[in-house]
MIGUFI-19373 format. One record per residue: residue number from 0; residue in one letter; y, x, z of N, C-alpha, C, O, CB in turn. Coordinates in steps of 0.001 Angstrom, whole numbers, always signed. Glycine has a CB too. Layout:
BEGIN
(NUM; A; (Y; X; Z); (Y; X; Z); (Y; X; Z); (Y; X; Z); (Y; X; Z))
...
This chain:
BEGIN
(0; M; (+346; -6244; +53791); (+1472; -6118; +54690); (+1913; -7534; +55086); (+1917; -8444; +54258); (+2643; -5309; +54025))
(1; S; (+2269; -7700; +56309); (+2708; -9014; +56772); (+4147; -9287; +56335); (+4912; -8362; +56064); (+2588; -9113; +58304))
(2; S; (+4499; -10558; +56271); (+5874; -10942; +55911); (+6874; -10364; +56907); (+7946; -9894; +56525); (+6012; -12480; +55854))
(3; R; (+6514; -10404; +58180); (+7420; -9874; +59209); (+7679; -8387; +58986); (+8821; -7931; +59057); (+6834; -10103; +60618))
(4; T; (+6624; -7644; +58720); (+6774; -6205; +58480); (+7592; -5949; +57217); (+8450; -5066; +57196); (+5393; -5530; +58362))
(5; A; (+7330; -6712; +56179); (+8069; -6536; +54928); (+9568; -6769; +55138); (+10389; -5985; +54663); (+7530; -7493; +53848))
(6; H; (+9923; -7835; +55843); (+11336; -8099; +56095); (+11956; -7012; +56967); (+13099; -6615; +56744); (+11510; -9464; +56758))
(7; R; (+11212; -6533; +57951); (+11748; -5482; +58821); (+12002; -4212; +58019); (+13040; -3572; +58188); (+10780; -5192; +59989))
(8; V; (+11063; -3839; +57146); (+11218; -2638; +56323); (+12427; -2775; +55408); (+13220; -1840; +55291); (+9946; -2377; +55493))
(9; V; (+12579; -3920; +54760); (+13739; -4132; +53886); (+15027; -4046; +54704); (+16017; -3481; +54240); (+13645; -5509; +53165))
(10; G; (+15020; -4600; +55920); (+16187; -4485; +56788); (+16546; -3030; +57054); (+17723; -2670; +57050); (+15936; -5205; +58102))
(11; Y; (+15539; -2192; +57284); (+15799; -772; +57514); (+16311; -76; +56252); (+17186; +786; +56332); (+14532; -83; +58010))
(12; F; (+15769; -446; +55087); (+16288; +114; +53829); (+17763; -238; +53668); (+18572; +607; +53286); (+15475; -409; +52615))
(13; E; (+18103; -1486; +53959); (+19502; -1914; +53845); (+20384; -1180; +54850); (+21528; -849; +54538); (+19617; -3433; +54056))
(14; E; (+19866; -919; +56056); (+20628; -140; +57032); (+20965; +1232; +56471); (+22094; +1702; +56604); (+19845; +1; +58345))
(15; E; (+19993; +1869; +55851); (+20227; +3191; +55264); (+21238; +3113; +54124); (+22051; +4022; +53954); (+18908; +3794; +54756))
(16; A; (+21193; +2047; +53353); (+22156; +1875; +52265); (+23569; +1728; +52821); (+24514; +2286; +52263); (+21790; +649; +51406))
(17; V; (+23723; +982; +53913); (+25040; +825; +54549); (+25550; +2186; +55012); (+26718; +2516; +54806); (+24967; -167; +55752))
(18; L; (+24685; +2969; +55629); (+25090; +4305; +56071); (+25488; +5191; +54894); (+26493; +5899; +54960); (+23958; +4966; +56858))
(19; S; (+24707; +5154; +53821); (+25024; +5950; +52634); (+26361; +5544; +52027); (+27162; +6394; +51640); (+23919; +5809; +51592))
(20; D; (+26594; +4235; +51947); (+27866; +3759; +51398); (+29032; +4164; +52283); (+30108; +4487; +51779); (+27842; +2239; +51231))
(21; T; (+28835; +4151; +53595); (+29882; +4574; +54519); (+30222; +6044; +54301); (+31394; +6420; +54312); (+29447; +4337; +55973))
(22; L; (+29204; +6871; +54105); (+29447; +8286; +53823); (+30135; +8473; +52473); (+30990; +9347; +52331); (+28133; +9066; +53851))
(23; Y; (+29773; +7667; +51491); (+30419; +7744; +50173); (+31897; +7356; +50285); (+32752; +7988; +49665); (+29695; +6820; +49151))
(24; L; (+32193; +6334; +51064); (+33594; +5956; +51280); (+34373; +7102; +51914); (+35528; +7339; +51560); (+33685; +4703; +52168))
(25; K; (+33752; +7808; +52839); (+34398; +8960; +53460); (+34682; +10039; +52415); (+35745; +10660; +52424); (+33517; +9526; +54594))
(26; E; (+33723; +10255; +51519); (+33926; +11223; +50431); (+35123; +10830; +49566); (+35929; +11683; +49195); (+32656; +11328; +49558))
(27; I; (+35240; +9554; +49249); (+36369; +9068; +48443); (+37663; +9221; +49232); (+38652; +9737; +48711); (+36159; +7583; +48027))
(28; D; (+37660; +8778; +50477); (+38871; +8809; +51295); (+39373; +10224; +51555); (+40577; +10446; +51685); (+38617; +8119; +52610))
(29; E; (+38461; +11170; +51629); (+38847; +12553; +51892); (+39037; +13367; +50616); (+39257; +14577; +50674); (+37810; +13214; +52761))
(30; G; (+38952; +12699; +49457); (+39266; +13346; +48193); (+38160; +14184; +47580); (+38397; +14864; +46581); (+40427; +14189; +48377))
(31; R; (+36972; +14158; +48136); (+35863; +14936; +47563); (+35211; +14212; +46388); (+34559; +14838; +45552); (+34810; +15228; +48636))
(32; S; (+35387; +12905; +46325); (+34946; +12106; +45167); (+36157; +11331; +44678); (+36927; +10790; +45471); (+33745; +11129; +45536))
(33; R; (+36314; +11284; +43361); (+37479; +10607; +42791); (+37349; +9093; +42918); (+36270; +8530; +42733); (+37660; +10998; +41321))
(34; N; (+38455; +8454; +43234); (+38506; +6989; +43313); (+38933; +6462; +41946); (+40078; +6058; +41742); (+39495; +6501; +44447))
(35; V; (+37993; +6479; +41033); (+38251; +6107; +39638); (+38373; +4586; +39516); (+38015; +3858; +40441); (+37122; +6637; +38709))
(36; P; (+38876; +4107; +38375); (+38900; +2655; +38167); (+37480; +2075; +38258); (+36504; +2719; +37873); (+39533; +2314; +36790))
(37; A; (+37394; +870; +38766); (+36099; +194; +38889); (+35466; +34; +37504); (+36160; -306; +36547); (+36262; -1192; +39578))
(38; P; (+34157; +274; +37388); (+33485; +73; +36100); (+33575; -1390; +35652); (+33583; -2303; +36478); (+32008; +507; +36193))
(39; D; (+33643; -1594; +34351); (+33765; -2952; +33807); (+32668; -3888; +34305); (+32934; -5052; +34606); (+33739; -2906; +32295))
(40; I; (+31446; -3391; +34391); (+30350; -4251; +34830); (+30570; -4720; +36266); (+30249; -5861; +36598); (+29010; -3513; +34713))
(41; A; (+31114; -3854; +37119); (+31395; -4237; +38510); (+32554; -5221; +38580); (+32525; -6166; +39368); (+31709; -2993; +39360))
(42; V; (+33571; -5000; +37759); (+34722; -5915; +37710); (+34241; -7310; +37324); (+34649; -8307; +37919); (+35801; -5407; +36700))
(43; H; (+33370; -7365; +36319); (+32839; -8654; +35862); (+31961; -9303; +36942); (+32154; -10470; +37284); (+32029; -8468; +34560))
(44; Y; (+31010; -8551; +37468); (+30056; -9104; +38427); (+30747; -9587; +39700); (+30480; -10692; +40172); (+29000; -8063; +38775))
(45; W; (+31630; -8763; +40251); (+32296; -9092; +41511); (+33584; -9880; +41311); (+34244; -10261; +42277); (+32596; -7828; +42276))
(46; K; (+33941; -10125; +40036); (+35182; -10854; +39725); (+36383; -10177; +40393); (+37197; -10815; +41061); (+35076; -12335; +40188))
(47; L; (+36458; -8870; +40185); (+37514; -8066; +40801); (+38836; -8217; +40066); (+38856; -8439; +38855); (+37110; -6601; +40838))
(48; P; (+39932; -8096; +40791); (+41240; -8168; +40147); (+41545; -6889; +39367); (+40926; -5848; +39589); (+42331; -8418; +41191))
(49; T; (+42490; -6983; +38467); (+42944; -5834; +37698); (+43397; -4741; +38659); (+44033; -5016; +39677); (+44091; -6231; +36727))
(50; G; (+43065; -3513; +38324); (+43483; -2386; +39141); (+42503; -2015; +40242); (+42777; -1113; +41033); (+44797; -2682; +39744))
(51; S; (+41359; -2700; +40306); (+40365; -2384; +41329); (+39782; -996; +41072); (+39756; -504; +39945); (+39240; -3452; +41352))
(52; T; (+39322; -394; +42151); (+38822; +975; +42076); (+37366; +1052; +42526); (+36775; +78; +42994); (+39688; +1905; +42929))
(53; L; (+36820; +2247; +42365); (+35460; +2502; +42821); (+35343; +2207; +44314); (+34328; +1669; +44758); (+35050; +3959; +42525))
(54; R; (+36358; +2549; +45087); (+36336; +2286; +46533); (+36177; +788; +46804); (+35426; +395; +47696); (+37630; +2816; +47203))
(55; D; (+36883; -48; +46036); (+36750; -1499; +46190); (+35317; -1949; +45940); (+34795; -2807; +46652); (+37701; -2227; +45235))
(56; V; (+34694; -1375; +44941); (+33305; -1726; +44610); (+32366; -1301; +45736); (+31499; -2069; +46154); (+32876; -1063; +43277))
(57; V; (+32541; -89; +46216); (+31664; +409; +47284); (+31819; -444; +48545); (+30832; -705; +49234); (+31979; +1895; +47600))
(58; L; (+33034; -878; +48855); (+33243; -1760; +50010); (+32453; -3059; +49865); (+31828; -3522; +50820); (+34738; -2072; +50180))
(59; L; (+32483; -3642; +48673); (+31750; -4893; +48442); (+30242; -4686; +48481); (+29516; -5493; +49061); (+32147; -5496; +47101))
(60; V; (+29781; -3626; +47877); (+28350; -3343; +47874); (+27878; -3107; +49306); (+26816; -3592; +49697); (+28028; -2114; +46979))
(61; R; (+28658; -2367; +50087); (+28284; -2116; +51483); (+28235; -3420; +52281); (+27324; -3628; +53083); (+29274; -1134; +52137))
(62; A; (+29213; -4292; +52061); (+29221; -5579; +52761); (+28005; -6413; +52370); (+27403; -7070; +53219); (+30517; -6353; +52455))
(63; D; (+27645; -6390; +51098); (+26473; -7117; +50620); (+25202; -6573; +51280); (+24344; -7337; +51724); (+26367; -7018; +49083))
(64; E; (+25097; -5242; +51337); (+23922; -4630; +51961); (+23872; -4929; +53461); (+22791; -5130; +54013); (+23924; -3111; +51726))
(65; A; (+25024; -4959; +54121); (+25053; -5281; +55551); (+24569; -6714; +55784); (+23839; -6987; +56737); (+26483; -5096; +56123))
(66; H; (+24985; -7619; +54902); (+24541; -9006; +55031); (+23019; -9095; +54901); (+22359; -9729; +55725); (+25223; -9894; +53966))
(67; Y; (+22471; -8467; +53879); (+21029; -8557; +53662); (+20249; -7758; +54695); (+19097; -8090; +54974); (+20678; -8074; +52269))
(68; R; (+20838; -6719; +55270); (+20222; -6027; +56409); (+19985; -7029; +57539); (+18886; -7136; +58083); (+21120; -4844; +56899))
(69; D; (+21060; -7762; +57876); (+20979; -8705; +58984); (+20066; -9887; +58672); (+19333; -10354; +59544); (+22362; -9205; +59336))
(70; V; (+20109; -10368; +57437); (+19239; -11478; +57038); (+17770; -11070; +57154); (+16954; -11816; +57695); (+19559; -11929; +55590))
(71; N; (+17442; -9896; +56651); (+16039; -9465; +56692); (+15578; -9171; +58116); (+14451; -9514; +58474); (+15843; -8226; +55820))
(72; H; (+16406; -8555; +58923); (+16024; -8348; +60325); (+15884; -9699; +61032); (+15008; -9868; +61880); (+17072; -7456; +61056))
(73; G; (+16745; -10658; +60684); (+16642; -11993; +61266); (+15339; -12678; +60886); (+14692; -13293; +61733); (+17816; -12846; +60830))
(74; F; (+14948; -12577; +59613); (+13662; -13157; +59187); (+12504; -12507; +59954); (+11596; -13192; +60423); (+13460; -12975; +57652))
(75; A; (+12551; -11178; +60073); (+11475; -10482; +60785); (+11412; -10936; +62235); (+10328; -11159; +62775); (+11675; -8957; +60715))
(76; S; (+12563; -11073; +62860); (+12588; -11521; +64259); (+12056; -12940; +64389); (+11261; -13236; +65281); (+14012; -11443; +64824))
(77; K; (+12502; -13818; +63490); (+12049; -15210; +63534); (+10539; -15299; +63327); (+9857; -16047; +64027); (+12778; -16046; +62470))
(78; L; (+10020; -14539; +62370); (+8575; -14536; +62123); (+7807; -13967; +63312); (+6625; -14261; +63491); (+8254; -13730; +60862))
(79; G; (+8475; -13158; +64117); (+7850; -12606; +65317); (+8041; -13479; +66544); (+7661; -13103; +67653); (+8397; -11239; +65593))
(80; G; (+8634; -14652; +66337); (+8807; -15580; +67438); (+10021; -15308; +68307); (+10163; -15898; +69378); (+7605; -15563; +68278))
(81; E; (+10892; -14426; +67860); (+12096; -14097; +68618); (+13243; -15019; +68205); (+13289; -15477; +67063); (+12489; -12615; +68405))
(82; P; (+14163; -15291; +69121); (+15326; -16098; +68743); (+16244; -15294; +67812); (+16329; -14070; +67917); (+16104; -16563; +70009))
(83; V; (+16924; -15990; +66910); (+17829; -15349; +65964); (+19216; -15948; +66135); (+19386; -17166; +66076); (+17326; -15516; +64501))
(84; D; (+20204; -15091; +66345); (+21597; -15524; +66440); (+22239; -15334; +65065); (+22654; -14228; +64719); (+22378; -14720; +67553))
(85; H; (+22318; -16398; +64294); (+22840; -16313; +62928); (+24322; -15950; +62887); (+24813; -15480; +61861); (+22622; -17627; +62211))
(86; L; (+25030; -16160; +63977); (+26454; -15822; +64017); (+26689; -14322; +64084); (+27803; -13857; +63844); (+27114; -16491; +65202))
(87; R; (+25653; -13564; +64406); (+25792; -12109; +64485); (+25576; -11426; +63134); (+25780; -10218; +63016); (+24810; -11552; +65499))
(88; A; (+25174; -12173; +62133); (+24918; -11592; +60811); (+26232; -11279; +60111); (+27195; -12042; +60199); (+24067; -12548; +59948))
(89; A; (+26259; -10149; +59417); (+27428; -9792; +58623); (+27613; -10852; +57540); (+26630; -11321; +56967); (+27276; -8364; +57996))
(90; P; (+28859; -11236; +57251); (+29078; -12255; +56219); (+28719; -11729; +54831); (+28831; -10536; +54550); (+30537; -12724; +56236))
(91; C; (+28295; -12629; +53995); (+28007; -12280; +52608); (+29325; -12250; +51837); (+30071; -13229; +51863); (+26998; -13293; +51963))
(92; P; (+29624; -11148; +51155); (+30886; -11099; +50409); (+30892; -12124; +49281); (+29898; -12300; +48576); (+31122; -9691; +49843))
(93; D; (+32011; -12783; +49127); (+32141; -13833; +48123); (+32859; -13292; +46891); (+33989; -13679; +46593); (+32896; -15048; +48698))
(94; H; (+32189; -12401; +46190); (+32715; -11848; +44946); (+34204; -11525; +45013); (+35005; -12059; +44245); (+32464; -12809; +43823))
(95; A; (+34556; -10652; +45933); (+35879; -10037; +46012); (+36980; -10957; +46492); (+38151; -10596; +46376); (+36248; -9510; +44694))
(96; D; (+36666; -12132; +47028); (+37737; -12984; +47534); (+38611; -12241; +48532); (+39822; -12454; +48582); (+37158; -14234; +48180))
(97; S; (+38001; -11372; +49325); (+38786; -10650; +50328); (+39601; -9521; +49712); (+40489; -8980; +50372); (+37872; -10091; +51403))
(98; L; (+39321; -9151; +48459); (+40062; -8063; +47823); (+41095; -8551; +46824); (+41887; -7753; +46323); (+39110; -7133; +47138))
(99; R; (+41105; -9832; +46524); (+42015; -10343; +45503); (+43460; -10047; +45864); (+43937; -10414; +46938); (+41819; -11844; +45314))
(100; K; (+44145; -9379; +44950); (+45544; -9038; +45168); (+46467; -10165; +44736); (+47640; -10204; +45108); (+45897; -7765; +44423))
(101; D; (+45916; -11090; +43938); (+46736; -12190; +43420); (+46478; -13507; +44138); (+47041; -14535; +43761); (+46483; -12369; +41943))
(102; A; (+45633; -13492; +45170); (+45306; -14727; +45894); (+46300; -15015; +46988); (+46170; -16017; +47692); (+43917; -14645; +46484))
């Protein structure tokens, strides 16, 4: 498999992950899935503030997947000789800086 194809495929996998996370957020928001406290491992990894919830974790994971979706599609485009606009890529979440309640 070529590098370009591999990056494009990973970009598509990440697109599907973003869609799945969006649907999961809808499930939480509409009360079909409980918005439980964030698991300890997620709190540690994402450096989440006290009181964070599963919804907070899913938001960060979705943002991370969106970033890597765009990065991988960008690599595939660049390897195919196409111009890449890096400003159009979703930002990489910085371990919950945008969710900090005490910042």
